[in-house]
LUMSEPA-420609 format. One line per field, with one value per residue (C-alpha): residue number from 1; residue in three letters; x, y, z. Coordinates in nm, 2 decimals. Layout:
seq	c(NUM,...);
type	c(Ala,...);
east	c(X,...);
north	c(Y,...);
up	c(Z,...);
This chain:
seq	c(1,2,3,4,5,6,7,8,9,10,11,12,13,14,15,16,17,18,19,20,21,22,23,24,25,26,27,28,29,30,31,32,33,34,35,36,37,38,39,40,41,42,43,44,45,46,47,48,49,50,51,52,53,54,55,56,57,58,59,60,61,62,63,64,65,66,67,68,69,70,71,72,73,74,75,76,77,78,79,80,81,82,83,84,85,86,87,88,89,90,91,92,93,94,95,96,97,98,99,100,101,102,103,104,105,106,107,108,109,110,111);
type	c(Met,Ala,Gln,Thr,Pro,Asn,Cys,Ile,Lys,Cys,Gln,Ser,Ser,Val,Thr,Tyr,Phe,Asp,Gly,Ser,Leu,Phe,His,Cys,Thr,Glu,Cys,Phe,His,Ala,Trp,Thr,Gln,Glu,Asp,Met,Glu,Ala,Ala,Asn,Glu,Ser,Gly,Lys,Val,Val,Asp,Ser,Asn,Gly,Asn,Glu,Leu,Phe,Asp,Gly,Asp,Asp,Val,Thr,Val,Ile,Lys,Asp,Leu,Lys,Val,Lys,Gly,Ser,Ser,Met,Val,Ile,Lys,Arg,Gly,Thr,Arg,Val,Arg,Gly,Ile,Arg,Leu,Ser,Glu,Glu,Asp,Pro,Thr,His,Val,Gln,Gly,Arg,Val,Asp,Gly,Gln,Thr,Ile,Phe,Ile,Leu,Thr,Glu,Phe,Leu,Lys,Lys);
east	c(-3.60,-3.50,-3.22,-3.31,-3.11,-2.84,-2.95,-2.97,-2.84,-2.55,-2.50,-2.54,-2.64,-2.84,-3.18,-3.53,-3.86,-4.18,-4.43,-4.44,-4.10,-3.74,-3.57,-3.20,-3.11,-2.79,-2.90,-3.28,-3.36,-3.68,-3.74,-3.97,-3.90,-3.96,-3.70,-3.45,-3.51,-3.47,-3.14,-3.01,-3.11,-2.94,-2.60,-2.42,-2.10,-2.06,-1.78,-1.82,-1.96,-2.21,-2.01,-2.04,-1.72,-1.62,-1.34,-1.01,-1.10,-0.84,-0.96,-0.82,-0.83,-1.01,-0.91,-0.60,-0.66,-0.49,-0.46,-0.57,-0.30,-0.03,0.15,0.09,-0.11,-0.26,-0.24,-0.52,-0.47,-0.31,-0.40,-0.52,-0.50,-0.69,-0.94,-1.13,-1.49,-1.57,-1.82,-1.95,-1.98,-2.05,-1.90,-1.55,-1.30,-0.96,-0.66,-0.28,-0.12,0.26,0.29,0.03,-0.32,-0.58,-0.96,-1.09,-1.44,-1.59,-1.70,-1.33,-1.27,-1.35,-1.32);
north	c(1.26,1.63,1.74,1.99,2.32,2.39,2.57,2.94,3.00,2.75,2.62,2.26,2.01,1.80,1.94,1.81,1.94,1.85,1.98,2.35,2.43,2.33,2.22,2.20,1.90,2.07,2.42,2.34,2.64,2.63,2.85,2.88,2.92,3.29,3.32,3.13,3.37,3.68,3.54,3.49,3.84,4.00,3.93,3.86,3.66,3.41,3.17,2.81,2.90,3.15,3.46,3.75,3.83,4.18,4.32,4.33,4.05,3.80,3.44,3.09,2.79,2.49,2.22,2.13,2.26,2.18,2.49,2.42,2.46,2.45,2.20,2.42,2.29,2.53,2.37,2.37,2.67,2.90,3.26,3.46,3.83,4.12,3.92,4.08,3.97,3.87,4.08,3.80,3.51,3.55,3.21,3.31,3.54,3.66,3.65,3.62,3.29,3.24,3.54,3.42,3.57,3.30,3.26,3.04,2.91,3.06,2.71,2.64,2.95,3.07,3.42);
up	c(2.53,2.52,2.74,3.01,3.03,3.29,3.61,3.56,3.92,3.96,3.60,3.72,3.45,3.69,3.63,3.54,3.42,3.61,3.35,3.46,3.62,3.57,3.90,4.00,4.22,4.35,4.46,4.47,4.24,4.04,3.73,3.43,3.06,3.09,3.37,3.15,2.86,3.09,3.22,2.87,2.77,3.06,2.90,3.23,3.20,3.49,3.59,3.69,4.03,3.90,4.00,3.76,3.56,3.46,3.24,3.44,3.68,3.80,3.76,3.83,3.60,3.76,3.52,3.31,2.96,2.63,2.41,2.05,1.79,2.05,2.27,2.56,2.86,3.12,3.46,3.71,3.96,3.70,3.76,3.46,3.54,3.38,3.16,2.88,2.80,2.44,2.26,2.04,2.29,2.66,2.73,2.62,2.79,2.67,2.89,2.89,3.01,2.99,2.75,2.51,2.46,2.45,2.48,2.76,2.82,3.14,3.26,3.33,3.54,3.90,4.04);
């Protein structure tokens, strides 16, 4: 069985397809394939709560994260100030934590 896409409104993975519409069981949003394609083309970068992110925003990490290639662990609640959006991938942002510049997935951030 094919996996349904995440909700385009709240990014929840608890969704289902009823034959004509996709439905989210958490926020009760319904959308079509065309709506999903339009949302992907808009290029908006969103955090784990669906808030749009911009260059220079301050965000908070929502989960303990291990940094690849380092023994560093970013603790939950750490503030990342003045993020920069990635040009290549809208799911990554660049920020400085403990004096090191790292890329963080937007699904682990909140505004």
